[in-house]
N, CA, C, O and the ligand as a Tripos MOL2 file, in Angstrom:
@<TRIPOS>MOLECULE
protein
  297   295    75     0     0
PROTEIN
NO_CHARGES

@<TRIPOS>ATOM
      1 N          -2.3400   43.7050   12.3100 N.3       1 MET1
      2 CA         -3.2700   42.5930   11.7470 C.3       1 MET1
      3 C          -4.6080   42.5740   12.4360 C.2       1 MET1
      4 O          -4.7100   42.3720   13.6460 O.2       1 MET1
      5 N          -5.5850   42.7810   11.6740 N.am      2 SER2
      6 CA         -6.9940   42.7830   12.2910 C.3       2 SER2
      7 C          -7.4480   41.4190   12.7510 C.2       2 SER2
      8 O          -6.9190   40.4120   12.2820 O.2       2 SER2
      9 N          -8.4000   41.3510   13.6430 N.am      3 PRO3
     10 CA         -8.9800   39.9430   14.0050 C.3       3 PRO3
     11 C          -9.4920   39.2480   12.8220 C.2       3 PRO3
     12 O          -9.2760   38.0450   12.6770 O.2       3 PRO3
     13 N         -10.1930   39.9670   11.9200 N.am      4 GLU4
     14 CA        -10.7980   39.2540   10.6620 C.3       4 GLU4
     15 C          -9.7580   38.5050    9.8960 C.2       4 GLU4
     16 O          -9.9150   37.3350    9.5470 O.2       4 GLU4
     17 N          -8.6520   39.2380    9.6360 N.am      5 THR5
     18 CA         -7.5550   38.6060    8.8570 C.3       5 THR5
     19 C          -6.9260   37.6260    9.5360 C.2       5 THR5
     20 O          -6.4470   36.6770    8.9160 O.2       5 THR5
     21 N          -6.8420   37.7070   10.8050 N.am      6 LEU6
     22 CA         -6.2390   36.5700   11.7310 C.3       6 LEU6
     23 C          -7.1760   35.2740   11.5890 C.2       6 LEU6
     24 O          -6.7030   34.1500   11.4260 O.2       6 LEU6
     25 N          -8.4240   35.5170   11.6610 N.am      7 ILE7
     26 CA         -9.2720   34.4190   11.5190 C.3       7 ILE7
     27 C          -9.3140   33.7230   10.2910 C.2       7 ILE7
     28 O          -9.2740   32.4960   10.2050 O.2       7 ILE7
     29 N          -9.4030   34.5950    9.2350 N.am      8 THR8
     30 CA         -9.2360   34.0680    7.8380 C.3       8 THR8
     31 C          -8.0200   33.2710    7.6290 C.2       8 THR8
     32 O          -8.0640   32.1740    7.0720 O.2       8 THR8
     33 N          -6.8520   33.8420    8.1000 N.am      9 CYS9
     34 CA         -5.6550   33.0130    7.7860 C.3       9 CYS9
     35 C          -5.5870   31.6620    8.5080 C.2       9 CYS9
     36 O          -5.0860   30.6530    8.0120 O.2       9 CYS9
     37 N          -6.1580   31.7410    9.7660 N.am     10 TRP10
     38 CA         -6.2790   30.4920   10.6340 C.3      10 TRP10
     39 C          -7.2660   29.5460    9.9250 C.2      10 TRP10
     40 O          -6.9800   28.3490    9.9120 O.2      10 TRP10
     41 N          -8.2960   29.9270    9.3880 N.am     11 THR11
     42 CA         -9.1790   29.0460    8.7770 C.3      11 THR11
     43 C          -8.6540   28.3210    7.6250 C.2      11 THR11
     44 O          -8.7610   27.1010    7.4960 O.2      11 THR11
     45 N          -7.9920   29.2250    6.6560 N.am     12 LEU12
     46 CA         -7.3870   28.7290    5.5340 C.3      12 LEU12
     47 C          -6.3170   27.7990    5.7700 C.2      12 LEU12
     48 O          -6.2070   26.8330    5.0150 O.2      12 LEU12
     49 N          -5.4730   27.9760    6.7680 N.am     13 GLY13
     50 CA         -4.3270   27.1490    7.2220 C.3      13 GLY13
     51 C          -4.9930   25.9360    7.7340 C.2      13 GLY13
     52 O          -4.4530   24.8790    7.4090 O.2      13 GLY13
     53 N          -6.0060   25.8690    8.4330 N.am     14 LEU14
     54 CA         -6.6910   24.6780    8.9390 C.3      14 LEU14
     55 C          -7.2420   23.7590    7.7020 C.2      14 LEU14
     56 O          -7.0620   22.5450    7.6070 O.2      14 LEU14
     57 N          -7.9100   24.5420    6.8230 N.am     15 LEU15
     58 CA         -8.4690   23.8280    5.6720 C.3      15 LEU15
     59 C          -7.3680   23.1800    4.7920 C.2      15 LEU15
     60 O          -7.5070   22.0500    4.3230 O.2      15 LEU15
     61 N          -6.2950   23.9260    4.5960 N.am     16 SER16
     62 CA         -5.2170   23.3040    3.8130 C.3      16 SER16
     63 C          -4.5990   22.0340    4.5720 C.2      16 SER16
     64 O          -4.2600   21.0030    3.9900 O.2      16 SER16
     65 N          -4.5050   22.2340    5.8580 N.am     17 ALA17
     66 CA         -4.0080   20.9470    6.5320 C.3      17 ALA17
     67 C          -4.9170   19.8320    6.6100 C.2      17 ALA17
     68 O          -4.4700   18.6910    6.7280 O.2      17 ALA17
     69 N          -6.1450   20.0610    6.5530 N.am     18 VAL18
     70 CA         -7.2030   18.8940    6.4760 C.3      18 VAL18
     71 C          -7.0670   18.3810    4.9640 C.2      18 VAL18
     72 O          -7.0880   17.1660    4.7670 O.2      18 VAL18
     73 N          -6.9420   19.1770    4.0010 N.am     19 ALA19
     74 CA         -6.8730   18.7560    2.6590 C.3      19 ALA19
     75 C          -5.5330   17.9340    2.4710 C.2      19 ALA19
     76 O          -5.5330   16.9010    1.8020 O.2      19 ALA19
     77 N          -4.4660   18.3910    3.0430 N.am     20 ALA20
     78 CA         -3.1800   17.7540    2.9410 C.3      20 ALA20
     79 C          -3.3160   16.1970    3.4970 C.2      20 ALA20
     80 O          -2.9460   15.1880    2.8960 O.2      20 ALA20
     81 N          -3.9220   16.2620    4.7580 N.am     21 ILE21
     82 CA         -4.1620   14.8740    5.3170 C.3      21 ILE21
     83 C          -5.0570   14.0070    4.5430 C.2      21 ILE21
     84 O          -4.7960   12.8120    4.4100 O.2      21 ILE21
     85 N          -6.0920   14.5420    4.0280 N.am     22 ALA22
     86 CA         -7.0450   13.8070    3.1920 C.3      22 ALA22
     87 C          -6.3520   13.2540    1.8840 C.2      22 ALA22
     88 O          -6.6250   12.1300    1.4620 O.2      22 ALA22
     89 N          -5.4450   14.0880    1.2580 N.am     23 PHE23
     90 CA         -4.7650   13.7440    0.1260 C.3      23 PHE23
     91 C          -3.8270   12.5830    0.4340 C.2      23 PHE23
     92 O          -3.8010   11.5320   -0.2060 O.2      23 PHE23
     93 N          -3.0760   12.8750    1.4570 N.am     24 ARG24
     94 CA         -2.0670   11.6950    1.8480 C.3      24 ARG24
     95 C          -2.6970   10.4800    2.1570 C.2      24 ARG24
     96 O          -2.1500    9.4370    1.7990 O.2      24 ARG24
     97 N          -3.8400   10.4470    2.8110 N.am     25 SER25
     98 CA         -4.4700    9.1530    3.1300 C.3      25 SER25
     99 C          -5.0530    8.5190    1.9770 C.2      25 SER25
    100 O          -5.0850    7.2890    1.9320 O.2      25 SER25
    101 N          -5.5670    9.2930    0.9410 N.am     26 GLU26
    102 CA         -5.9880    8.8800   -0.4270 C.3      26 GLU26
    103 C          -4.9140    8.2540   -1.0780 C.2      26 GLU26
    104 O          -5.1090    7.1740   -1.6350 O.2      26 GLU26
    105 N          -3.7480    8.8090   -1.0860 N.am     27 LEU27
    106 CA         -2.5310    8.2230   -1.9260 C.3      27 LEU27
    107 C          -2.2420    6.8280   -1.1660 C.2      27 LEU27
    108 O          -2.1920    5.7780   -1.8050 O.2      27 LEU27
    109 N          -2.0750    6.8650    0.0680 N.am     28 ARG28
    110 CA         -1.8530    5.7060    0.8870 C.3      28 ARG28
    111 C          -2.9300    4.6100    0.6380 C.2      28 ARG28
    112 O          -2.5720    3.4340    0.7050 O.2      28 ARG28
    113 N          -4.0440    4.8730    0.3960 N.am     29 ARG29
    114 CA         -5.2260    3.8510    0.1900 C.3      29 ARG29
    115 C          -5.0140    3.2790   -1.1810 C.2      29 ARG29
    116 O          -5.0970    2.0670   -1.3830 O.2      29 ARG29
    117 N          -4.7110    4.2460   -2.2260 N.am     30 ARG30
    118 CA         -4.4260    3.7680   -3.5260 C.3      30 ARG30
    119 C          -3.3690    2.7310   -3.6290 C.2      30 ARG30
    120 O          -3.4670    1.6670   -4.2410 O.2      30 ARG30
    121 N          -2.2930    3.1890   -2.9220 N.am     31 ARG31
    122 CA         -1.0730    2.2930   -3.0350 C.3      31 ARG31
    123 C          -1.3110    1.0770   -2.4410 C.2      31 ARG31
    124 O          -0.8420    0.0820   -2.9920 O.2      31 ARG31
    125 N          -2.0320    0.9380   -1.2850 N.am     32 VAL32
    126 CA         -2.2890   -0.2780   -0.6820 C.3      32 VAL32
    127 C          -3.2200   -1.1740   -1.6410 C.2      32 VAL32
    128 O          -3.0580   -2.3880   -1.7670 O.2      32 VAL32
    129 N          -4.2040   -0.4400   -2.2940 N.am     33 ASP33
    130 CA         -5.1240   -1.2870   -3.2680 C.3      33 ASP33
    131 C          -4.3080   -1.8680   -4.3560 C.2      33 ASP33
    132 O          -4.5590   -2.9930   -4.7880 O.2      33 ASP33
    133 N          -3.2990   -1.1130   -4.8330 N.am     34 ARG34
    134 CA         -2.3780   -1.5830   -6.0770 C.3      34 ARG34
    135 C          -1.5990   -2.7740   -5.4800 C.2      34 ARG34
    136 O          -1.5930   -3.8460   -6.0840 O.2      34 ARG34
    137 N          -1.0180   -2.6370   -4.4460 N.am     35 GLU35
    138 CA         -0.2740   -3.6920   -3.9250 C.3      35 GLU35
    139 C          -0.9730   -4.9690   -3.8260 C.2      35 GLU35
    140 O          -0.4670   -6.0100   -4.2430 O.2      35 GLU35
    141 N          -2.2030   -4.9090   -3.2480 N.am     36 VAL36
    142 CA         -2.9190   -6.1080   -3.0170 C.3      36 VAL36
    143 C          -3.2750   -6.6150   -4.3350 C.2      36 VAL36
    144 O          -3.0750   -7.8060   -4.5710 O.2      36 VAL36
    145 N          -3.8450   -5.7510   -5.3410 N.am     37 SER37
    146 CA         -4.3140   -6.2780   -6.5800 C.3      37 SER37
    147 C          -3.1810   -6.9650   -7.4680 C.2      37 SER37
    148 O          -3.4250   -7.8690   -8.2670 O.2      37 SER37
    149 N          -1.9730   -6.4580   -7.2490 N.am     38 GLU38
    150 CA         -0.7290   -6.8850   -8.1120 C.3      38 GLU38
    151 C           0.0390   -7.9590   -7.4370 C.2      38 GLU38
    152 O           1.0790   -8.3420   -7.9740 O.2      38 GLU38
    153 N          -0.3710   -8.5140   -6.2660 N.am     39 ASP39
    154 CA          0.4030   -9.4660   -5.6000 C.3      39 ASP39
    155 C           0.1540  -10.7820   -6.4300 C.2      39 ASP39
    156 O          -0.9160  -11.1410   -6.9220 O.2      39 ASP39
    157 N           1.3760  -11.4280   -6.4790 N.am     40 ARG40
    158 CA          1.3440  -12.7420   -7.0540 C.3      40 ARG40
    159 C           1.1280  -13.8910   -6.0300 C.2      40 ARG40
    160 O           1.5310  -13.8340   -4.8680 O.2      40 ARG40
    161 N           0.4750  -14.9030   -6.5530 N.am     41 ILE41
    162 CA          0.2020  -15.9890   -5.5950 C.3      41 ILE41
    163 C           1.1790  -17.2600   -5.9480 C.2      41 ILE41
    164 O           1.2770  -17.7600   -7.0680 O.2      41 ILE41
    165 N           1.7500  -17.6030   -4.9940 N.am     42 PHE42
    166 CA          2.7490  -18.7560   -5.1370 C.3      42 PHE42
    167 C           2.2610  -19.9570   -4.3200 C.2      42 PHE42
    168 O           1.5830  -19.7410   -3.3160 O.2      42 PHE42
    169 N           2.5640  -21.2130   -4.6880 N.am     43 ARG43
    170 CA          2.3330  -22.2360   -4.0070 C.3      43 ARG43
    171 C           3.5450  -23.1450   -3.9690 C.2      43 ARG43
    172 O           4.1070  -23.5520   -4.9860 O.2      43 ARG43
    173 N           3.9090  -23.4350   -2.7390 N.am     44 CYS44
    174 CA          5.2400  -24.0760   -2.5130 C.3      44 CYS44
    175 C           5.1210  -25.5580   -3.0020 C.2      44 CYS44
    176 O           4.2060  -26.2680   -2.5840 O.2      44 CYS44
    177 N           6.0180  -25.9990   -3.8560 N.am     45 VAL45
    178 CA          6.0500  -27.4590   -4.3630 C.3      45 VAL45
    179 C           6.4570  -28.3060   -3.3060 C.2      45 VAL45
    180 O           6.1500  -29.4950   -3.3910 O.2      45 VAL45
    181 N           7.1100  -27.8960   -2.2990 N.am     46 ASN46
    182 CA          7.6690  -28.6310   -1.3100 C.3      46 ASN46
    183 C           6.6800  -28.9510   -0.2340 C.2      46 ASN46
    184 O           6.3940  -30.1130    0.0510 O.2      46 ASN46
    185 N           6.1320  -27.8500    0.3930 N.am     47 CYS47
    186 CA          5.2390  -28.0910    1.4850 C.3      47 CYS47
    187 C           3.6540  -27.6730    1.0820 C.2      47 CYS47
    188 O           2.8010  -27.6530    1.9700 O.2      47 CYS47
    189 N           3.3810  -27.4060   -0.0400 N.am     48 ASN48
    190 CA          2.1670  -26.9410   -0.6430 C.3      48 ASN48
    191 C           1.4350  -25.7120    0.1800 C.2      48 ASN48
    192 O           0.2110  -25.5860    0.2070 O.2      48 ASN48
    193 N           2.3290  -24.8480    0.8280 N.am     49 LEU49
    194 CA          1.7460  -23.6880    1.4360 C.3      49 LEU49
    195 C           1.5230  -22.6300    0.2580 C.2      49 LEU49
    196 O           2.3600  -22.4140   -0.6180 O.2      49 LEU49
    197 N           0.3930  -22.0590    0.3480 N.am     50 VAL50
    198 CA         -0.0660  -20.9970   -0.5900 C.3      50 VAL50
    199 C           0.2430  -19.6420   -0.0410 C.2      50 VAL50
    200 O          -0.2390  -19.3870    1.0620 O.2      50 VAL50
    201 N           0.9320  -18.7790   -0.6030 N.am     51 TYR51
    202 CA          1.2350  -17.5210    0.0690 C.3      51 TYR51
    203 C           1.4800  -16.3670   -1.1990 C.2      51 TYR51
    204 O           1.5860  -16.7150   -2.3750 O.2      51 TYR51
    205 N           1.5370  -15.2110   -0.8300 N.am     52 THR52
    206 CA          1.6310  -14.0960   -1.8560 C.3      52 THR52
    207 C           2.9820  -13.3060   -1.6740 C.2      52 THR52
    208 O           3.5100  -13.1860   -0.5690 O.2      52 THR52
    209 N           3.5430  -12.7380   -2.9130 N.am     53 ASP53
    210 CA          4.6060  -11.9100   -2.8280 C.3      53 ASP53
    211 C           4.2730  -10.7990   -3.8220 C.2      53 ASP53
    212 O           3.2120  -10.6630   -4.4290 O.2      53 ASP53
    213 N           5.4670   -9.9540   -3.8900 N.am     54 ASP54
    214 CA          5.1760   -8.7950   -4.8220 C.3      54 ASP54
    215 C           5.1520   -9.1830   -6.2560 C.2      54 ASP54
    216 O           5.7580  -10.1780   -6.6550 O.2      54 ASP54
    217 N           4.3850   -8.3290   -7.1160 N.am     55 ALA55
    218 CA          4.2940   -8.7280   -8.4950 C.3      55 ALA55
    219 C           5.6050   -8.7370   -9.1700 C.2      55 ALA55
    220 O           5.7640   -9.4450  -10.1640 O.2      55 ALA55
    221 N           6.5350   -8.0190   -8.7120 N.am     56 GLY56
    222 CA          7.7700   -7.8460   -9.4080 C.3      56 GLY56
    223 C           8.6040   -8.8950   -9.5590 C.2      56 GLY56
    224 O           9.4300   -8.9630  -10.4690 O.2      56 GLY56
    225 N           8.4070   -9.9090   -8.5360 N.am     57 VAL57
    226 CA          9.4000  -11.0050   -8.3610 C.3      57 VAL57
    227 C           9.0300  -12.1190   -9.2370 C.2      57 VAL57
    228 O           7.8320  -12.3530   -9.3930 O.2      57 VAL57
    229 N           9.9070  -12.8300   -9.8240 N.am     58 ASP58
    230 CA          9.6600  -14.0450  -10.7480 C.3      58 ASP58
    231 C           9.7190  -15.2230   -9.9700 C.2      58 ASP58
    232 O           9.0400  -16.1910  -10.3130 O.2      58 ASP58
    233 N          10.5440  -15.2790   -8.8250 N.am     59 ARG59
    234 CA         10.6800  -16.4230   -7.9960 C.3      59 ARG59
    235 C          10.6370  -15.8460   -6.4200 C.2      59 ARG59
    236 O          11.2030  -14.8280   -6.0220 O.2      59 ARG59
    237 N           9.8850  -16.6920   -5.6990 N.am     60 SER60
    238 CA          9.8090  -16.2470   -4.2480 C.3      60 SER60
    239 C          10.0470  -17.3940   -3.3090 C.2      60 SER60
    240 O           9.6430  -18.5250   -3.5780 O.2      60 SER60
    241 N          10.6680  -17.1210   -2.2670 N.am     61 ARG61
    242 CA         10.9610  -18.1090   -1.2100 C.3      61 ARG61
    243 C           9.8090  -18.4650   -0.3690 C.2      61 ARG61
    244 O           9.0730  -17.5820    0.0720 O.2      61 ARG61
    245 N           9.5970  -19.8000   -0.1060 N.am     62 CYS62
    246 CA          8.5110  -20.0090    0.6570 C.3      62 CYS62
    247 C           8.8140  -19.6240    2.2010 C.2      62 CYS62
    248 O           9.8850  -19.9280    2.7280 O.2      62 CYS62
    249 N           7.8430  -18.9680    2.8480 N.am     63 PRO63
    250 CA          8.0620  -18.5260    4.1610 C.3      63 PRO63
    251 C           8.2460  -19.6480    5.2270 C.2      63 PRO63
    252 O           8.8870  -19.4280    6.2550 O.2      63 PRO63
    253 N           7.7020  -20.7930    4.9770 N.am     64 ALA64
    254 CA          7.6750  -21.8250    5.8580 C.3      64 ALA64
    255 C           8.9580  -22.7730    5.6570 C.2      64 ALA64
    256 O           9.6080  -23.1370    6.6370 O.2      64 ALA64
    257 N           9.2670  -23.1240    4.4650 N.am     65 CYS65
    258 CA         10.4080  -24.0600    4.3660 C.3      65 CYS65
    259 C          11.6380  -23.5190    3.6200 C.2      65 CYS65
    260 O          12.7070  -24.1290    3.6630 O.2      65 CYS65
    261 N          11.4720  -22.2810    2.8810 N.am     66 GLY66
    262 CA         12.5070  -21.6560    2.2140 C.3      66 GLY66
    263 C          12.8030  -22.0810    0.7850 C.2      66 GLY66
    264 O          13.6910  -21.5590    0.1100 O.2      66 GLY66
    265 N          12.0430  -23.0170    0.3800 N.am     67 ARG67
    266 CA         12.2400  -23.3900   -1.1240 C.3      67 ARG67
    267 C          11.7560  -22.2790   -1.9960 C.2      67 ARG67
    268 O          10.8080  -21.5590   -1.6800 O.2      67 ARG67
    269 N          12.5310  -22.1460   -3.2550 N.am     68 THR68
    270 CA         12.1970  -21.1090   -4.1560 C.3      68 THR68
    271 C          11.1890  -21.6300   -5.0140 C.2      68 THR68
    272 O          11.3130  -22.7410   -5.5300 O.2      68 THR68
    273 N          10.1050  -20.8320   -5.2190 N.am     69 ASN69
    274 CA          9.0610  -21.2360   -6.0900 C.3      69 ASN69
    275 C           8.7750  -20.3520   -7.2700 C.2      69 ASN69
    276 O           9.2410  -19.2160   -7.1870 O.2      69 ASN69
    277 N           8.1090  -20.6500   -8.3330 N.am     70 VAL70
    278 CA          7.6570  -19.8950   -9.2980 C.3      70 VAL70
    279 C           6.1900  -19.5260   -9.1540 C.2      70 VAL70
    280 O           5.4880  -20.2620   -8.4610 O.2      70 VAL70
    281 N           5.6390  -18.4250   -9.7580 N.am     71 PRO71
    282 CA          4.2870  -17.9980   -9.4530 C.3      71 PRO71
    283 C           3.3200  -19.2240   -9.8130 C.2      71 PRO71
    284 O           3.5640  -20.0040  -10.7330 O.2      71 PRO71
    285 N           2.1910  -19.3040   -8.9820 N.am     72 PHE72
    286 CA          1.1800  -20.1250   -9.1480 C.3      72 PHE72
    287 C           0.2150  -19.7330  -10.1610 C.2      72 PHE72
    288 O          -0.3630  -18.6530  -10.0360 O.2      72 PHE72
    289 N          -0.0300  -20.5190  -11.1850 N.am     73 GLU73
    290 CA         -0.9650  -20.2200  -12.1790 C.3      73 GLU73
    291 C          -2.4430  -21.0910  -11.9790 C.2      73 GLU73
    292 O          -2.5360  -22.3040  -11.7940 O.2      73 GLU73
    293 N          -3.3830  -20.2560  -12.0600 N.am     74 PHE74
    294 CA         -4.6760  -20.8650  -11.7630 C.3      74 PHE74
    295 C          -5.0850  -21.7340  -13.0710 C.2      74 PHE74
    296 O          -6.1450  -22.3590  -13.0890 O.2      74 PHE74
    297 ZN          7.4320  -24.4950    1.4940 Zn       75 ZN75
@<TRIPOS>BOND
     1     1     2 1
     2     2     3 1
     3     3     4 2
     4     3     5 am
     5     5     6 1
     6     6     7 1
     7     7     8 2
     8     7     9 am
     9     9    10 1
    10    10    11 1
    11    11    12 2
    12    11    13 am
    13    13    14 1
    14    14    15 1
    15    15    16 2
    16    15    17 am
    17    17    18 1
    18    18    19 1
    19    19    20 2
    20    19    21 am
    21    21    22 1
    22    22    23 1
    23    23    24 2
    24    23    25 am
    25    25    26 1
    26    26    27 1
    27    27    28 2
    28    27    29 am
    29    29    30 1
    30    30    31 1
    31    31    32 2
    32    31    33 am
    33    33    34 1
    34    34    35 1
    35    35    36 2
    36    35    37 am
    37    37    38 1
    38    38    39 1
    39    39    40 2
    40    39    41 am
    41    41    42 1
    42    42    43 1
    43    43    44 2
    44    43    45 am
    45    45    46 1
    46    46    47 1
    47    47    48 2
    48    47    49 am
    49    49    50 1
    50    50    51 1
    51    51    52 2
    52    51    53 am
    53    53    54 1
    54    54    55 1
    55    55    56 2
    56    55    57 am
    57    57    58 1
    58    58    59 1
    59    59    60 2
    60    59    61 am
    61    61    62 1
    62    62    63 1
    63    63    64 2
    64    63    65 am
    65    65    66 1
    66    66    67 1
    67    67    68 2
    68    67    69 am
    69    69    70 1
    70    70    71 1
    71    71    72 2
    72    71    73 am
    73    73    74 1
    74    74    75 1
    75    75    76 2
    76    75    77 am
    77    77    78 1
    78    78    79 1
    79    79    80 2
    80    79    81 am
    81    81    82 1
    82    82    83 1
    83    83    84 2
    84    83    85 am
    85    85    86 1
    86    86    87 1
    87    87    88 2
    88    87    89 am
    89    89    90 1
    90    90    91 1
    91    91    92 2
    92    91    93 am
    93    93    94 1
    94    94    95 1
    95    95    96 2
    96    95    97 am
    97    97    98 1
    98    98    99 1
    99    99   100 2
   100    99   101 am
   101   101   102 1
   102   102   103 1
   103   103   104 2
   104   103   105 am
   105   105   106 1
   106   106   107 1
   107   107   108 2
   108   107   109 am
   109   109   110 1
   110   110   111 1
   111   111   112 2
   112   111   113 am
   113   113   114 1
   114   114   115 1
   115   115   116 2
   116   115   117 am
   117   117   118 1
   118   118   119 1
   119   119   120 2
   120   119   121 am
   121   121   122 1
   122   122   123 1
   123   123   124 2
   124   123   125 am
   125   125   126 1
   126   126   127 1
   127   127   128 2
   128   127   129 am
   129   129   130 1
   130   130   131 1
   131   131   132 2
   132   131   133 am
   133   133   134 1
   134   134   135 1
   135   135   136 2
   136   135   137 am
   137   137   138 1
   138   138   139 1
   139   139   140 2
   140   139   141 am
   141   141   142 1
   142   142   143 1
   143   143   144 2
   144   143   145 am
   145   145   146 1
   146   146   147 1
   147   147   148 2
   148   147   149 am
   149   149   150 1
   150   150   151 1
   151   151   152 2
   152   151   153 am
   153   153   154 1
   154   154   155 1
   155   155   156 2
   156   155   157 am
   157   157   158 1
   158   158   159 1
   159   159   160 2
   160   159   161 am
   161   161   162 1
   162   162   163 1
   163   163   164 2
   164   163   165 am
   165   165   166 1
   166   166   167 1
   167   167   168 2
   168   167   169 am
   169   169   170 1
   170   170   171 1
   171   171   172 2
   172   171   173 am
   173   173   174 1
   174   174   175 1
   175   175   176 2
   176   175   177 am
   177   177   178 1
   178   178   179 1
   179   179   180 2
   180   179   181 am
   181   181   182 1
   182   182   183 1
   183   183   184 2
   184   183   185 am
   185   185   186 1
   186   186   187 1
   187   187   188 2
   188   187   189 am
   189   189   190 1
   190   190   191 1
   191   191   192 2
   192   191   193 am
   193   193   194 1
   194   194   195 1
   195   195   196 2
   196   195   197 am
   197   197   198 1
   198   198   199 1
   199   199   200 2
   200   199   201 am
   201   201   202 1
   202   202   203 1
   203   203   204 2
   204   203   205 am
   205   205   206 1
   206   206   207 1
   207   207   208 2
   208   207   209 am
   209   209   210 1
   210   210   211 1
   211   211   212 2
   212   211   213 am
   213   213   214 1
   214   214   215 1
   215   215   216 2
   216   215   217 am
   217   217   218 1
   218   218   219 1
   219   219   220 2
   220   219   221 am
   221   221   222 1
   222   222   223 1
   223   223   224 2
   224   223   225 am
   225   225   226 1
   226   226   227 1
   227   227   228 2
   228   227   229 am
   229   229   230 1
   230   230   231 1
   231   231   232 2
   232   231   233 am
   233   233   234 1
   234   234   235 1
   235   235   236 2
   236   235   237 am
   237   237   238 1
   238   238   239 1
   239   239   240 2
   240   239   241 am
   241   241   242 1
   242   242   243 1
   243   243   244 2
   244   243   245 am
   245   245   246 1
   246   246   247 1
   247   247   248 2
   248   247   249 am
   249   249   250 1
   250   250   251 1
   251   251   252 2
   252   251   253 am
   253   253   254 1
   254   254   255 1
   255   255   256 2
   256   255   257 am
   257   257   258 1
   258   258   259 1
   259   259   260 2
   260   259   261 am
   261   261   262 1
   262   262   263 1
   263   263   264 2
   264   263   265 am
   265   265   266 1
   266   266   267 1
   267   267   268 2
   268   267   269 am
   269   269   270 1
   270   270   271 1
   271   271   272 2
   272   271   273 am
   273   273   274 1
   274   274   275 1
   275   275   276 2
   276   275   277 am
   277   277   278 1
   278   278   279 1
   279   279   280 2
   280   279   281 am
   281   281   282 1
   282   282   283 1
   283   283   284 2
   284   283   285 am
   285   285   286 1
   286   286   287 1
   287   287   288 2
   288   287   289 am
   289   289   290 1
   290   290   291 1
   291   291   292 2
   292   291   293 am
   293   293   294 1
   294   294   295 1
   295   295   296 2
@<TRIPOS>SUBSTRUCTURE
     1 MET1         2 RESIDUE 1 A MET
     2 SER2         6 RESIDUE 1 A SER
     3 PRO3        10 RESIDUE 1 A PRO
     4 GLU4        14 RESIDUE 1 A GLU
     5 THR5        18 RESIDUE 1 A THR
     6 LEU6        22 RESIDUE 1 A LEU
     7 ILE7        26 RESIDUE 1 A ILE
     8 THR8        30 RESIDUE 1 A THR
     9 CYS9        34 RESIDUE 1 A CYS
    10 TRP10       38 RESIDUE 1 A TRP
    11 THR11       42 RESIDUE 1 A THR
    12 LEU12       46 RESIDUE 1 A LEU
    13 GLY13       50 RESIDUE 1 A GLY
    14 LEU14       54 RESIDUE 1 A LEU
    15 LEU15       58 RESIDUE 1 A LEU
    16 SER16       62 RESIDUE 1 A SER
    17 ALA17       66 RESIDUE 1 A ALA
    18 VAL18       70 RESIDUE 1 A VAL
    19 ALA19       74 RESIDUE 1 A ALA
    20 ALA20       78 RESIDUE 1 A ALA
    21 ILE21       82 RESIDUE 1 A ILE
    22 ALA22       86 RESIDUE 1 A ALA
    23 PHE23       90 RESIDUE 1 A PHE
    24 ARG24       94 RESIDUE 1 A ARG
    25 SER25       98 RESIDUE 1 A SER
    26 GLU26      102 RESIDUE 1 A GLU
    27 LEU27      106 RESIDUE 1 A LEU
    28 ARG28      110 RESIDUE 1 A ARG
    29 ARG29      114 RESIDUE 1 A ARG
    30 ARG30      118 RESIDUE 1 A ARG
    31 ARG31      122 RESIDUE 1 A ARG
    32 VAL32      126 RESIDUE 1 A VAL
    33 ASP33      130 RESIDUE 1 A ASP
    34 ARG34      134 RESIDUE 1 A ARG
    35 GLU35      138 RESIDUE 1 A GLU
    36 VAL36      142 RESIDUE 1 A VAL
    37 SER37      146 RESIDUE 1 A SER
    38 GLU38      150 RESIDUE 1 A GLU
    39 ASP39      154 RESIDUE 1 A ASP
    40 ARG40      158 RESIDUE 1 A ARG
    41 ILE41      162 RESIDUE 1 A ILE
    42 PHE42      166 RESIDUE 1 A PHE
    43 ARG43      170 RESIDUE 1 A ARG
    44 CYS44      174 RESIDUE 1 A CYS
    45 VAL45      178 RESIDUE 1 A VAL
    46 ASN46      182 RESIDUE 1 A ASN
    47 CYS47      186 RESIDUE 1 A CYS
    48 ASN48      190 RESIDUE 1 A ASN
    49 LEU49      194 RESIDUE 1 A LEU
    50 VAL50      198 RESIDUE 1 A VAL
    51 TYR51      202 RESIDUE 1 A TYR
    52 THR52      206 RESIDUE 1 A THR
    53 ASP53      210 RESIDUE 1 A ASP
    54 ASP54      214 RESIDUE 1 A ASP
    55 ALA55      218 RESIDUE 1 A ALA
    56 GLY56      222 RESIDUE 1 A GLY
    57 VAL57      226 RESIDUE 1 A VAL
    58 ASP58      230 RESIDUE 1 A ASP
    59 ARG59      234 RESIDUE 1 A ARG
    60 SER60      238 RESIDUE 1 A SER
    61 ARG61      242 RESIDUE 1 A ARG
    62 CYS62      246 RESIDUE 1 A CYS
    63 PRO63      250 RESIDUE 1 A PRO
    64 ALA64      254 RESIDUE 1 A ALA
    65 CYS65      258 RESIDUE 1 A CYS
    66 GLY66      262 RESIDUE 1 A GLY
    67 ARG67      266 RESIDUE 1 A ARG
    68 THR68      270 RESIDUE 1 A THR
    69 ASN69      274 RESIDUE 1 A ASN
    70 VAL70      278 RESIDUE 1 A VAL
    71 PRO71      282 RESIDUE 1 A PRO
    72 PHE72      286 RESIDUE 1 A PHE
    73 GLU73      290 RESIDUE 1 A GLU
    74 PHE74      294 RESIDUE 1 A PHE
    75 ZN75       297 GROUP 0 **** ****
């Protein structure tokens, strides 16, 4: 294997590693954005605490007093 081929292979490998890292962090960023935007806001009817939970849940437990609440509508 000539030095030129070795350098080319090394550069290509480095580039694909950087691309893979960038791709993964992009995916993670999008997932975080989606989770934040789809969070539901709850307000506890017992202690009036306002908190968020996953969008998929219909009822959520209050983290402070444990009472089950329905999503808070604005
Ligand atoms: Zn509560």
